[in-house]
N, CA, C and O atoms as a DFTB+ gen file, in Angstrom:
812 C
 N C O
     1  1      21.254      68.553      24.530
     2  2      21.128      67.400      25.414
     3  2      21.947      66.254      24.840
     4  3      21.712      65.821      23.712
     5  1      22.906      65.766      25.614
     6  2      23.776      64.692      25.153
     7  2      23.440      63.393      25.875
     8  3      23.121      63.376      27.064
     9  1      23.522      62.311      25.113
    10  2      23.292      60.984      25.686
    11  2      24.440      60.085      25.243
    12  3      24.934      60.193      24.120
    13  1      24.856      59.195      26.143
    14  2      25.917      58.250      25.811
    15  2      25.860      57.095      26.799
    16  3      25.302      57.206      27.890
    17  1      26.449      55.995      26.386
    18  2      26.470      54.826      27.246
    19  2      26.788      53.580      26.445
    20  3      27.107      53.651      25.258
    21  1      26.697      52.444      27.103
    22  2      26.947      51.160      26.455
    23  2      25.891      50.158      26.914
    24  3      25.294      50.291      27.982
    25  1      25.687      49.163      26.075
    26  2      24.776      48.067      26.404
    27  2      25.318      46.794      25.765
    28  3      25.759      46.809      24.615
    29  1      25.283      45.697      26.510
    30  2      25.804      44.424      26.019
    31  2      24.648      43.505      25.664
    32  3      23.729      43.302      26.458
    33  1      24.707      42.952      24.454
    34  2      23.651      42.082      23.949
    35  2      24.207      40.676      23.747
    36  3      25.329      40.500      23.271
    37  1      23.417      39.695      24.113
    38  2      23.840      38.296      24.000
    39  2      23.538      37.771      22.602
    40  3      22.636      36.957      22.405
    41  1      24.324      38.260      21.629
    42  2      24.139      37.853      20.234
    43  2      25.397      38.213      19.460
    44  3      26.106      39.145      19.841
    45  1      25.691      37.485      18.369
    46  2      26.866      37.820      17.551
    47  2      26.737      39.208      16.944
    48  3      25.631      39.697      16.712
    49  1      27.875      39.832      16.690
    50  2      27.879      41.200      16.167
    51  2      27.187      41.281      14.813
    52  3      26.445      42.231      14.561
    53  1      27.416      40.297      13.926
    54  2      26.793      40.330      12.602
    55  2      25.274      40.290      12.716
    56  3      24.581      40.977      11.966
    57  1      24.748      39.491      13.649
    58  2      23.308      39.417      13.827
    59  2      22.752      40.733      14.353
    60  3      21.719      41.206      13.880
    61  1      23.438      41.329      15.334
    62  2      22.988      42.609      15.880
    63  2      22.992      43.679      14.793
    64  3      22.072      44.492      14.707
    65  1      24.023      43.670      13.973
    66  2      24.104      44.660      12.886
    67  2      22.925      44.515      11.926
    68  3      22.296      45.508      11.564
    69  1      22.629      43.303      11.520
    70  2      21.525      43.083      10.590
    71  2      20.201      43.526      11.197
    72  3      19.373      44.122      10.509
    73  1      19.994      43.240      12.484
    74  2      18.730      43.596      13.118
    75  2      18.586      45.105      13.284
    76  3      17.487      45.644      13.156
    77  1      19.686      45.783      13.566
    78  2      19.619      47.241      13.706
    79  2      19.342      47.936      12.376
    80  3      19.001      49.118      12.353
    81  1      19.485      47.212      11.277
    82  2      19.164      47.756       9.959
    83  2      17.847      47.191       9.420
    84  3      17.540      47.358       8.240
    85  1      17.081      46.536      10.262
    86  2      15.802      45.934       9.865
    87  2      14.655      46.809      10.390
    88  3      14.482      46.909      11.604
    89  1      13.869      47.443       9.511
    90  2      12.792      48.336       9.974
    91  2      11.790      47.641      10.883
    92  3      11.350      48.234      11.868
    93  1      11.420      46.406      10.583
    94  2      10.446      45.696      11.411
    95  2      10.989      45.479      12.820
    96  3      10.252      45.595      13.800
    97  1      12.282      45.163      12.918
    98  2      12.900      44.963      14.226
    99  2      12.940      46.271      15.009
   100  3      12.607      46.306      16.194
   101  1      13.349      47.347      14.337
   102  2      13.428      48.638      15.011
   103  2      12.055      49.096      15.497
   104  3      11.932      49.634      16.598
   105  1      11.040      48.887      14.693
   106  2       9.677      49.287      15.082
   107  2       9.234      48.568      16.348
   108  3       8.575      49.154      17.207
   109  1       9.602      47.285      16.459
   110  2       9.209      46.516      17.637
   111  2       9.969      46.944      18.887
   112  3       9.505      46.709      20.003
   113  1      11.141      47.575      18.714
   114  2      11.970      47.932      19.859
   115  2      11.827      49.388      20.296
   116  3      12.042      49.703      21.467
   117  1      11.468      50.280      19.373
   118  2      11.382      51.701      19.704
   119  2      10.156      51.973      20.572
   120  3       9.049      51.610      20.174
   121  1      10.306      52.595      21.739
   122  2       9.161      52.915      22.587
   123  2       8.219      53.890      21.897
   124  3       8.654      54.911      21.364
   125  1       6.941      53.576      21.909
   126  2       5.935      54.477      21.353
   127  2       5.909      54.553      19.847
   128  3       5.267      55.442      19.288
   129  1       6.599      53.629      19.164
   130  2       6.648      53.682      17.703
   131  2       5.357      53.125      17.112
   132  3       5.004      51.971      17.356
   133  1       4.658      53.945      16.338
   134  2       3.437      53.519      15.665
   135  2       3.719      52.978      14.270
   136  3       3.064      52.037      13.822
   137  1       4.685      53.566      13.588
   138  2       5.024      53.092      12.248
   139  2       6.462      53.465      11.928
   140  3       6.988      54.472      12.401
   141  1       7.073      52.632      11.120
   142  2       8.438      52.871      10.652
   143  2       8.533      52.257       9.263
   144  3       8.584      51.035       9.124
   145  1       8.557      53.092       8.247
   146  2       8.510      52.615       6.873
   147  2       9.669      53.185       6.069
   148  3      10.075      54.332       6.254
   149  1      10.189      52.357       5.173
   150  2      11.305      52.787       4.333
   151  2      10.839      53.868       3.364
   152  3       9.782      53.757       2.743
   153  1      11.656      54.921       3.249
   154  2      11.350      56.016       2.324
   155  2      12.437      56.174       1.273
   156  3      12.363      57.065       0.427
   157  1      13.440      55.317       1.325
   158  2      14.555      55.377       0.393
   159  2      15.706      54.579       0.962
   160  3      15.577      53.992       2.036
   161  1      16.820      54.543       0.272
   162  2      17.981      53.835       0.790
   163  2      18.430      54.405       2.137
   164  3      18.863      55.554       2.220
   165  1      18.321      53.591       3.187
   166  2      18.730      53.970       4.545
   167  2      17.963      55.182       5.063
   168  3      18.483      55.941       5.881
   169  1      16.732      55.371       4.594
   170  2      15.882      56.455       5.073
   171  2      14.519      55.890       5.466
   172  3      13.956      55.055       4.759
   173  1      13.995      56.359       6.609
   174  2      12.735      55.827       7.129
   175  2      11.860      56.976       7.625
   176  3      12.347      57.956       8.188
   177  1      10.560      56.828       7.400
   178  2       9.570      57.729       7.972
   179  2       9.033      57.077       9.246
   180  3       8.675      55.900       9.252
   181  1       8.983      57.854      10.311
   182  2       8.612      57.295      11.606
   183  2       7.528      58.150      12.255
   184  3       7.507      59.373      12.113
   185  1       6.636      57.480      12.966
   186  2       5.606      58.151      13.762
   187  2       5.716      57.629      15.181
   188  3       5.620      56.423      15.413
   189  1       5.919      58.544      16.146
   190  2       6.101      58.174      17.543
   191  2       5.089      58.902      18.413
   192  3       4.746      60.053      18.145
   193  1       4.620      58.238      19.439
   194  2       3.797      58.867      20.463
   195  2       4.552      58.817      21.774
   196  3       4.831      57.740      22.301
   197  1       4.883      59.988      22.298
   198  2       5.681      60.056      23.518
   199  2       5.137      61.141      24.414
   200  3       4.473      62.074      23.962
   201  1       5.435      61.002      25.712
   202  2       4.994      62.005      26.674
   203  2       6.059      62.265      27.717
   204  3       6.784      61.354      28.116
   205  1       6.152      63.496      28.154
   206  2       7.098      63.887      29.185
   207  2       6.411      64.895      30.094
   208  3       6.059      66.001      29.683
   209  1       6.231      64.474      31.351
   210  2       5.486      65.297      32.309
   211  2       4.083      65.571      31.740
   212  3       3.361      64.636      31.393
   213  1       3.708      66.831      31.649
   214  2       2.376      67.153      31.129
   215  2       2.383      67.356      29.624
   216  3       1.332      67.602      29.031
   217  1       3.534      67.260      29.004
   218  2       3.647      67.492      27.569
   219  2       3.651      66.139      26.865
   220  3       4.638      65.404      26.916
   221  1       2.557      65.824      26.221
   222  2       2.436      64.552      25.514
   223  2       1.932      64.820      24.099
   224  3       1.226      65.798      23.853
   225  1       2.297      63.958      23.195
   226  2       1.830      64.147      21.833
   227  2       2.469      63.176      20.866
   228  3       3.154      62.224      21.240
   229  1       2.214      63.460      19.629
   230  2       2.633      62.585      18.548
   231  2       3.651      63.301      17.671
   232  3       3.476      64.465      17.311
   233  1       4.718      62.581      17.335
   234  2       5.763      63.131      16.493
   235  2       5.781      62.399      15.158
   236  3       5.627      61.179      15.101
   237  1       5.969      63.151      14.104
   238  2       6.184      62.593      12.771
   239  2       7.523      63.087      12.260
   240  3       7.797      64.287      12.268
   241  1       8.350      62.163      11.820
   242  2       9.674      62.589      11.395
   243  2      10.367      61.553      10.544
   244  3       9.734      60.691       9.934
   245  1      11.679      61.657      10.516
   246  2      12.473      60.786       9.663
   247  2      13.722      60.331      10.402
   248  3      14.209      60.997      11.315
   249  1      14.223      59.181       9.979
   250  2      15.476      58.633      10.493
   251  2      16.342      58.287       9.283
   252  3      15.889      57.599       8.368
   253  1      17.571      58.760       9.280
   254  2      18.499      58.491       8.183
   255  2      19.759      57.835       8.734
   256  3      20.340      58.302       9.713
   257  1      20.167      56.759       8.099
   258  2      21.399      56.069       8.477
   259  2      22.497      56.451       7.494
   260  3      22.264      56.526       6.288
   261  1      23.694      56.691       8.016
   262  2      24.816      57.076       7.161
   263  2      26.119      56.599       7.791
   264  3      26.141      56.054       8.895
   265  1      27.206      56.822       7.051
   266  2      28.544      56.446       7.519
   267  2      28.562      54.986       7.996
   268  3      29.138      54.669       9.037
   269  1      27.934      54.124       7.233
   270  2      27.824      52.719       7.638
   271  2      29.133      51.993       7.344
   272  3      29.671      52.064       6.239
   273  1      29.631      51.291       8.365
   274  2      30.834      50.480       8.251
   275  2      30.528      49.099       8.837
   276  3      30.916      48.802       9.967
   277  1      29.832      48.259       8.067
   278  2      29.389      46.963       8.590
   279  2      30.568      46.081       9.002
   280  3      31.588      46.051       8.313
   281  1      30.436      45.363      10.121
   282  2      29.334      45.443      11.092
   283  2      29.749      46.221      12.342
   284  3      29.414      45.823      13.457
   285  1      30.477      47.327      12.161
   286  2      31.086      48.008      13.302
   287  2      30.433      49.328      13.695
   288  3      30.318      49.634      14.882
   289  1      30.007      50.110      12.709
   290  2      29.687      51.502      13.017
   291  2      28.610      52.023      12.077
   292  3      28.565      51.675      10.897
   293  1      27.737      52.874      12.634
   294  2      26.788      53.622      11.803
   295  2      26.397      54.908      12.517
   296  3      26.534      55.040      13.733
   297  1      25.907      55.848      11.722
   298  2      25.483      57.148      12.229
   299  2      24.007      57.339      11.933
   300  3      23.518      56.927      10.882
   301  1      23.294      57.970      12.870
   302  2      21.869      58.215      12.717
   303  2      21.593      59.710      12.765
   304  3      22.212      60.449      13.532
   305  1      20.671      60.133      11.946
   306  2      20.161      61.494      11.984
   307  2      18.641      61.425      12.142
   308  3      17.954      60.774      11.354
   309  1      18.129      62.101      13.164
   310  2      16.712      62.005      13.511
   311  2      16.098      63.402      13.501
   312  3      16.672      64.355      14.027
   313  1      14.924      63.500      12.893
   314  2      14.166      64.749      12.914
   315  2      12.704      64.416      13.179
   316  3      12.167      63.457      12.625
   317  1      12.066      65.209      14.026
   318  2      10.666      64.971      14.336
   319  2       9.967      66.252      14.753
   320  3      10.572      67.158      15.328
   321  1       8.675      66.304      14.449
   322  2       7.891      67.486      14.789
   323  2       6.466      67.057      15.125
   324  3       5.911      66.149      14.505
   325  1       5.891      67.725      16.115
   326  2       4.524      67.410      16.514
   327  2       3.973      68.476      17.438
   328  3       4.582      69.532      17.607
   329  1       2.818      68.205      18.040
   330  2       2.199      69.192      18.933
   331  2       3.058      69.529      20.144
   332  3       2.995      70.664      20.616
   333  1       3.873      68.588      20.682
   334  2       4.714      68.969      21.827
   335  2       5.919      69.820      21.448
   336  3       6.604      70.333      22.332
   337  1       6.196      69.983      20.152
   338  2       7.359      70.753      19.738
   339  2       8.125      70.010      18.650
   340  3       7.544      69.265      17.861
   341  1       9.414      70.223      18.621
   342  2      10.220      69.534      17.620
   343  2      11.481      68.992      18.278
   344  3      11.865      69.401      19.374
   345  1      12.108      68.063      17.577
   346  2      13.361      67.495      18.049
   347  2      14.216      67.124      16.841
   348  3      13.698      66.751      15.788
   349  1      15.486      67.228      17.004
   350  2      16.423      66.797      15.975
   351  2      17.736      66.407      16.657
   352  3      18.110      66.959      17.692
   353  1      18.412      65.453      16.051
   354  2      19.638      65.020      16.681
   355  2      20.430      64.080      15.797
   356  3      19.955      63.598      14.769
   357  1      21.643      63.840      16.230
   358  2      22.527      62.898      15.555
   359  2      23.128      61.971      16.605
   360  3      23.260      62.327      17.776
   361  1      23.478      60.800      16.161
   362  2      24.070      59.843      17.089
   363  2      24.862      58.789      16.333
   364  3      24.722      58.636      15.120
   365  1      25.686      58.072      17.063
   366  2      26.487      56.997      16.483
   367  2      26.308      55.734      17.306
   368  3      26.055      55.778      18.510
   369  1      26.447      54.606      16.621
   370  2      26.437      53.300      17.259
   371  2      27.701      52.566      16.835
   372  3      28.013      52.484      15.647
   373  1      28.426      52.033      17.815
   374  2      29.639      51.266      17.544
   375  2      29.488      49.885      18.182
   376  3      29.213      49.762      19.376
   377  1      29.674      48.856      17.364
   378  2      29.503      47.479      17.804
   379  2      30.868      46.819      17.965
   380  3      31.717      46.893      17.077
   381  1      31.064      46.173      19.112
   382  2      32.321      45.505      19.411
   383  2      32.032      44.109      19.924
   384  3      31.141      43.911      20.750
   385  1      32.797      43.135      19.427
   386  2      32.649      41.770      19.912
   387  2      33.263      41.649      21.308
   388  3      34.374      42.119      21.554
   389  1      32.527      41.015      22.209
   390  2      32.988      40.739      23.567
   391  2      32.615      39.296      23.896
   392  3      31.782      38.705      23.208
   393  1      33.222      38.718      24.942
   394  2      32.883      37.323      25.279
   395  2      31.394      37.093      25.510
   396  3      30.892      36.004      25.232
   397  1      30.682      38.096      26.012
   398  2      29.250      37.941      26.277
   399  2      28.404      38.066      25.016
   400  3      27.222      37.721      25.034
   401  1      28.988      38.552      23.921
   402  2      28.216      38.743      22.688
   403  2      28.671      39.990      21.956
   404  3      29.717      39.993      21.306
   405  1      27.871      41.068      22.064
   406  2      28.173      42.318      21.363
   407  2      27.941      43.494      22.300
   408  3      26.884      43.611      22.920
   409  1      28.935      44.357      22.393
   410  2      28.760      45.586      23.170
   411  2      28.443      46.721      22.206
   412  3      29.182      46.967      21.253
   413  1      27.340      47.404      22.467
   414  2      26.915      48.534      21.646
   415  2      27.194      49.820      22.423
   416  3      26.624      50.051      23.489
   417  1      28.071      50.643      21.876
   418  2      28.361      51.950      22.466
   419  2      27.619      53.010      21.665
   420  3      27.756      53.087      20.444
   421  1      26.828      53.830      22.364
   422  2      26.044      54.858      21.688
   423  2      26.404      56.233      22.239
   424  3      26.740      56.399      23.411
   425  1      26.318      57.205      21.343
   426  2      26.603      58.586      21.710
   427  2      25.794      59.491      20.802
   428  3      25.773      59.302      19.586
   429  1      25.129      60.472      21.389
   430  2      24.288      61.328      20.579
   431  2      24.086      62.705      21.181
   432  3      24.380      62.946      22.352
   433  1      23.583      63.589      20.358
   434  2      23.297      64.966      20.757
   435  2      21.912      65.315      20.213
   436  3      21.696      65.297      19.001
   437  1      20.983      65.630      21.100
   438  2      19.590      65.885      20.725
   439  2      19.219      67.316      21.105
   440  3      19.560      67.790      22.189
   441  1      18.525      67.989      20.210
   442  2      18.028      69.339      20.472
   443  2      16.498      69.324      20.389
   444  3      15.918      68.711      19.493
   445  1      15.867      70.003      21.330
   446  2      14.402      70.060      21.361
   447  2      13.972      71.523      21.426
   448  3      14.715      72.385      21.895
   449  1      12.760      71.784      20.946
   450  2      12.205      73.131      20.985
   451  2      10.692      73.079      21.114
   452  3      10.079      72.030      20.915
   453  1      10.094      74.213      21.447
   454  2       8.645      74.255      21.625
   455  2       8.259      73.943      23.060
   456  3       9.095      74.041      23.958
   457  1       6.996      73.566      23.293
   458  2       6.529      73.322      24.664
   459  2       7.363      72.298      25.432
   460  3       7.550      72.430      26.642
   461  1       7.869      71.271      24.728
   462  2       8.606      70.232      25.437
   463  2       9.914      70.753      26.032
   464  3      10.420      70.201      27.009
   465  1      10.454      71.813      25.442
   466  2      11.696      72.363      25.956
   467  2      11.509      73.045      27.310
   468  3      12.487      73.315      28.006
   469  1      10.248      73.329      27.692
   470  2       9.997      74.032      28.942
   471  2       9.917      73.135      30.159
   472  3       9.712      73.632      31.266
   473  1      10.071      71.837      29.997
   474  2       9.928      70.945      31.155
   475  2      11.198      70.889      31.998
   476  3      11.172      70.377      33.117
   477  1      12.286      71.399      31.488
   478  2      13.512      71.417      32.288
   479  2      14.527      70.392      31.808
   480  3      14.190      69.304      31.340
   481  1      15.790      70.793      31.946
   482  2      16.880      69.940      31.466
   483  2      16.945      68.628      32.219
   484  3      17.246      67.594      31.623
   485  1      16.669      68.642      33.523
   486  2      16.779      67.404      34.305
   487  2      15.765      66.383      33.843
   488  3      16.090      65.203      33.709
   489  1      14.555      66.812      33.600
   490  2      13.531      65.891      33.125
   491  2      13.871      65.377      31.726
   492  3      13.647      64.205      31.422
   493  1      14.407      66.242      30.885
   494  2      14.776      65.816      29.537
   495  2      15.883      64.763      29.581
   496  3      15.827      63.768      28.858
   497  1      16.890      64.984      30.430
   498  2      17.975      64.008      30.548
   499  2      17.441      62.666      31.053
   500  3      17.817      61.608      30.550
   501  1      16.576      62.726      32.035
   502  2      16.004      61.486      32.568
   503  2      15.154      60.766      31.541
   504  3      15.188      59.539      31.452
   505  1      14.381      61.531      30.753
   506  2      13.542      60.915      29.730
   507  2      14.394      60.274      28.642
   508  3      14.065      59.189      28.161
   509  1      15.487      60.931      28.246
   510  2      16.365      60.382      27.209
   511  2      16.967      59.060      27.668
   512  3      17.005      58.097      26.902
   513  1      17.437      59.006      28.912
   514  2      18.007      57.767      29.435
   515  2      16.941      56.668      29.518
   516  3      17.225      55.497      29.265
   517  1      15.723      57.056      29.873
   518  2      14.656      56.075      29.967
   519  2      14.315      55.495      28.592
   520  3      14.113      54.288      28.460
   521  1      14.251      56.339      27.585
   522  2      13.925      55.871      26.237
   523  2      15.010      54.933      25.724
   524  3      14.708      53.888      25.146
   525  1      16.281      55.303      25.935
   526  2      17.382      54.437      25.503
   527  2      17.320      53.101      26.228
   528  3      17.502      52.051      25.613
   529  1      17.064      53.136      27.530
   530  2      16.964      51.894      28.289
   531  2      15.826      51.011      27.797
   532  3      15.984      49.795      27.687
   533  1      14.671      51.623      27.498
   534  2      13.546      50.854      26.983
   535  2      13.857      50.262      25.615
   536  3      13.426      49.153      25.300
   537  1      14.613      51.010      24.798
   538  2      14.973      50.499      23.474
   539  2      15.816      49.236      23.595
   540  3      15.519      48.235      22.942
   541  1      16.852      49.263      24.411
   542  2      17.718      48.095      24.529
   543  2      17.014      46.944      25.256
   544  3      17.323      45.778      25.011
   545  1      16.082      47.262      26.138
   546  2      15.260      46.203      26.736
   547  2      14.431      45.512      25.660
   548  3      14.287      44.289      25.660
   549  1      13.884      46.319      24.734
   550  2      13.140      45.741      23.623
   551  2      14.022      44.926      22.700
   552  3      13.599      43.889      22.188
   553  1      15.263      45.390      22.479
   554  2      16.195      44.641      21.632
   555  2      16.477      43.274      22.253
   556  3      16.463      42.263      21.551
   557  1      16.730      43.232      23.557
   558  2      17.003      41.955      24.216
   559  2      15.795      41.028      24.139
   560  3      15.939      39.828      23.909
   561  1      14.610      41.589      24.332
   562  2      13.403      40.760      24.261
   563  2      13.217      40.175      22.870
   564  3      12.837      39.012      22.733
   565  1      13.482      40.972      21.836
   566  2      13.341      40.477      20.470
   567  2      14.393      39.423      20.150
   568  3      14.103      38.457      19.445
   569  1      15.611      39.597      20.660
   570  2      16.661      38.607      20.436
   571  2      16.317      37.282      21.106
   572  3      16.543      36.213      20.538
   573  1      15.770      37.359      22.316
   574  2      15.396      36.133      23.018
   575  2      14.236      35.433      22.326
   576  3      14.148      34.205      22.351
   577  1      13.348      36.202      21.710
   578  2      12.202      35.603      21.029
   579  2      12.567      35.044      19.669
   580  3      11.841      34.214      19.124
   581  1      13.696      35.493      19.109
   582  2      14.094      35.014      17.789
   583  2      14.585      33.582      17.897
   584  3      15.373      33.266      18.788
   585  1      14.123      32.692      16.985
   586  2      14.601      31.302      17.017
   587  2      16.071      31.236      16.655
   588  3      16.517      31.864      15.694
   589  1      16.814      30.477      17.426
   590  2      18.240      30.297      17.155
   591  2      18.469      28.930      16.563
   592  3      17.807      27.976      16.972
   593  1      19.388      28.792      15.607
   594  2      19.641      27.497      14.990
   595  2      20.205      26.515      15.999
   596  3      20.978      26.923      16.865
   597  1      19.848      25.214      15.925
   598  2      20.364      24.234      16.871
   599  2      21.865      24.089      16.722
   600  3      22.400      24.209      15.620
   601  1      22.565      23.825      17.862
   602  2      24.017      23.668      17.773
   603  2      24.378      22.453      16.950
   604  3      23.646      21.462      16.954
   605  1      25.502      22.511      16.237
   606  2      25.896      21.367      15.409
   607  2      26.257      20.172      16.266
   608  3      26.780      20.337      17.368
   609  1      25.986      18.967      15.776
   610  2      26.308      17.724      16.449
   611  2      27.603      17.193      15.865
   612  3      27.606      16.681      14.746
   613  1      28.728      17.306      16.612
   614  2      30.005      16.873      16.039
   615  2      30.000      15.414      15.626
   616  3      30.534      15.072      14.572
   617  1      29.396      14.531      16.450
   618  2      29.378      13.110      16.122
   619  2      28.532      12.853      14.884
   620  3      28.912      12.077      14.008
   621  1      27.371      13.521      14.822
   622  2      26.516      13.344      13.655
   623  2      27.168      13.874      12.401
   624  3      27.062      13.268      11.335
   625  1      27.854      15.023      12.526
   626  2      28.524      15.590      11.359
   627  2      29.652      14.690      10.895
   628  3      29.850      14.500       9.694
   629  1      30.417      14.117      11.876
   630  2      31.518      13.239      11.501
   631  2      31.004      11.975      10.840
   632  3      31.566      11.507       9.849
   633  1      29.906      11.412      11.408
   634  2      29.347      10.203      10.816
   635  2      28.834      10.459       9.415
   636  3      28.993       9.632       8.517
   637  1      28.208      11.633       9.238
   638  2      27.689      11.970       7.914
   639  2      28.827      12.129       6.912
   640  3      28.720      11.707       5.760
   641  1      29.945      12.758       7.375
   642  2      31.085      12.946       6.480
   643  2      31.696      11.617       6.083
   644  3      32.032      11.399       4.919
   645  1      31.841      10.708       7.081
   646  2      32.413       9.406       6.782
   647  2      31.517       8.608       5.854
   648  3      31.987       7.925       4.944
   649  1      30.209       8.708       6.101
   650  2      29.275       7.953       5.269
   651  2      29.285       8.441       3.837
   652  3      29.134       7.656       2.901
   653  1      29.464       9.756       3.669
   654  2      29.451      10.282       2.306
   655  2      30.760      10.042       1.577
   656  3      30.785       9.949       0.350
   657  1      31.883       9.938       2.354
   658  2      33.179       9.779       1.704
   659  2      33.614       8.332       1.576
   660  3      34.396       8.009       0.682
   661  1      33.122       7.432       2.460
   662  2      33.575       6.047       2.432
   663  2      32.949       5.323       1.260
   664  3      31.761       5.503       0.991
   665  1      33.731       4.494       0.542
   666  2      33.171       3.736      -0.576
   667  2      32.329       2.585      -0.069
   668  3      32.696       1.923       0.901
   669  1      31.206       2.344      -0.717
   670  2      30.314       1.250      -0.358
   671  2      30.089       0.407      -1.592
   672  3      29.538       0.868      -2.592
   673  1      30.535      -0.865      -1.502
   674  2      30.422      -1.753      -2.661
   675  2      28.985      -2.072      -2.985
   676  3      28.618      -2.229      -4.150
   677  1      28.142      -2.170      -1.915
   678  2      26.743      -2.534      -2.164
   679  2      26.004      -1.407      -2.865
   680  3      25.188      -1.633      -3.759
   681  1      26.315      -0.168      -2.430
   682  2      25.600       0.973      -3.004
   683  2      26.164       1.352      -4.359
   684  3      25.444       1.862      -5.218
   685  1      27.493       1.095      -4.557
   686  2      28.124       1.481      -5.819
   687  2      28.820       0.269      -6.412
   688  3      30.006       0.076      -6.145
   689  1      28.149      -0.559      -7.203
   690  2      28.766      -1.747      -7.772
   691  2      29.872      -1.378      -8.739
   692  3      29.868      -0.310      -9.351
   693  1      30.835      -2.310      -8.858
   694  2      31.961      -2.087      -9.753
   695  2      31.484      -2.086     -11.198
   696  3      30.799      -3.010     -11.635
   697  1      31.846      -1.054     -11.927
   698  2      31.441      -0.929     -13.314
   699  2      32.595      -1.394     -14.214
   700  3      33.702      -0.863     -14.126
   701  1      32.334      -2.405     -15.096
   702  2      33.328      -2.924     -16.026
   703  2      32.950      -2.550     -17.449
   704  3      31.773      -2.533     -17.808
   705  1      33.955      -2.253     -18.249
   706  2      33.696      -1.908     -19.641
   707  2      33.344      -3.164     -20.429
   708  3      33.703      -4.257     -19.991
   709  1      32.655      -3.066     -21.575
   710  2      32.310      -4.248     -22.373
   711  2      33.538      -5.030     -22.819
   712  3      33.481      -6.259     -22.870
   713  1      34.654      -4.363     -23.145
   714  2      35.864      -5.074     -23.563
   715  2      36.423      -5.932     -22.443
   716  3      36.860      -7.060     -22.674
   717  1      36.410      -5.403     -21.238
   718  2      36.916      -6.193     -20.113
   719  2      36.026      -7.397     -19.856
   720  3      36.515      -8.478     -19.528
   721  1      34.730      -7.213     -20.003
   722  2      33.816      -8.337     -19.832
   723  2      34.080      -9.409     -20.888
   724  3      34.061     -10.599     -20.573
   725  1      34.328      -9.001     -22.152
   726  2      34.587      -9.968     -23.221
   727  2      35.888     -10.724     -22.961
   728  3      35.941     -11.944     -23.118
   729  1      36.941      -9.999     -22.562
   730  2      38.213     -10.649     -22.270
   731  2      38.093     -11.611     -21.108
   732  3      38.686     -12.689     -21.122
   733  1      37.330     -11.227     -20.109
   734  2      37.142     -12.129     -18.971
   735  2      36.423     -13.405     -19.412
   736  3      36.771     -14.504     -18.980
   737  1      35.412     -13.247     -20.283
   738  2      34.668     -14.419     -20.759
   739  2      35.582     -15.352     -21.559
   740  3      35.536     -16.568     -21.374
   741  1      36.434     -14.778     -22.469
   742  2      37.335     -15.604     -23.284
   743  2      38.340     -16.329     -22.384
   744  3      38.609     -17.513     -22.586
   745  1      38.885     -15.636     -21.408
   746  2      39.863     -16.254     -20.508
   747  2      39.237     -17.398     -19.731
   748  3      39.851     -18.449     -19.547
   749  1      38.013     -17.185     -19.279
   750  2      37.351     -18.253     -18.513
   751  2      37.107     -19.478     -19.392
   752  3      37.334     -20.607     -18.957
   753  1      36.646     -19.262     -20.626
   754  2      36.368     -20.380     -21.529
   755  2      37.665     -21.126     -21.870
   756  3      37.690     -22.357     -21.855
   757  1      38.718     -20.408     -22.171
   758  2      39.984     -21.061     -22.506
   759  2      40.526     -21.847     -21.323
   760  3      41.029     -22.958     -21.491
   761  1      40.429     -21.290     -20.154
   762  2      40.926     -21.990     -18.976
   763  2      40.173     -23.276     -18.735
   764  3      40.776     -24.301     -18.417
   765  1      38.840     -23.235     -18.886
   766  2      38.049     -24.460     -18.665
   767  2      38.370     -25.523     -19.722
   768  3      38.449     -26.710     -19.407
   769  1      38.555     -25.095     -20.975
   770  2      38.860     -26.071     -22.028
   771  2      40.237     -26.721     -21.797
   772  3      40.400     -27.925     -21.997
   773  1      41.225     -25.914     -21.374
   774  2      42.565     -26.475     -21.110
   775  2      42.502     -27.471     -19.960
   776  3      43.119     -28.534     -20.023
   777  1      41.761     -27.134     -18.914
   778  2      41.625     -28.060     -17.794
   779  2      40.954     -29.361     -18.232
   780  3      41.345     -30.447     -17.805
   781  1      39.939     -29.235     -19.090
   782  2      39.247     -30.434     -19.571
   783  2      40.163     -31.286     -20.423
   784  3      40.103     -32.513     -20.336
   785  1      41.023     -30.675     -21.256
   786  2      41.947     -31.396     -22.128
   787  2      42.987     -32.162     -21.312
   788  3      43.292     -33.316     -21.615
   789  1      43.551     -31.493     -20.238
   790  2      44.492     -32.157     -19.376
   791  2      43.845     -33.313     -18.633
   792  3      44.464     -34.355     -18.421
   793  1      42.618     -33.119     -18.249
   794  2      41.921     -34.201     -17.530
   795  2      41.775     -35.424     -18.418
   796  3      41.922     -36.550     -17.942
   797  1      41.488     -35.227     -19.704
   798  2      41.352     -36.366     -20.632
   799  2      42.696     -37.062     -20.864
   800  3      42.764     -38.288     -20.953
   801  1      43.776     -36.252     -20.960
   802  2      45.090     -36.872     -21.126
   803  2      45.480     -37.698     -19.905
   804  3      46.045     -38.785     -20.026
   805  1      45.175     -37.175     -18.759
   806  2      45.520     -37.894     -17.530
   807  2      44.728     -39.176     -17.402
   808  3      45.215     -40.152     -16.832
   809  1      43.515     -39.187     -17.922
   810  2      42.698     -40.378     -17.829
   811  2      43.125     -41.411     -18.838
   812  3      42.538     -42.491     -18.902
C-alpha cells in the first residue's frame, strides 16, 4: 500500500522541522496515539489505538528516524503489532519553503498482515489517506495554538539603537585626569593674578 501527497503549513521550515522531531508534538498530532516515548537517538516507542471497519485494536511498535538532512529531509521506519495484525512501512518527508510557509511532501510504502489485511485494498487506501489527513490537521491545530513572537517594531528598534549609541552628557559626565585638573587650576589662578596685577597698574 503506497501513500503520497503534499500539505502546506503556515510556518517557517525550521520551525516545522523542529516540531516534527519533537515527541510531544508528534504525540499530540498522531491520530489514536496513546504514548510516544524516546527509546534512543531518533528512536521512539509508540502505542496506537486504531480501527478499520470491524477490525479495531491496539498497536505497539516503534518509529525510527534516519537519513536526516535538516531542515529538508528525513526518513521514517515504522513497525507495529497488535490484535488486528501487524504493519510495517517506510516513508520520507521533504520540506520546501514556499510563500505560504512550508510545503511538506510525503511518500511511503506500508505493508499490513493478519486480520486487518482482509478488509480490502480500497478500505486500506482510504484509511491511510484519512490518517495522513488527520495528522496534518493536528499539525495545523498545534501550530495555531503555539504562541508566536510579536513582530519587531522598526521605530522602537531604531529609537533604542539611537538611544544606546548617542552620547549623553548628562548620563555620562566628562572624566578628567588628576593632572589635567591640576593644570586647569594653576592656569586659572595665574590668569586671575595677572588680571589683578594689570588692574592695579591701570589704577
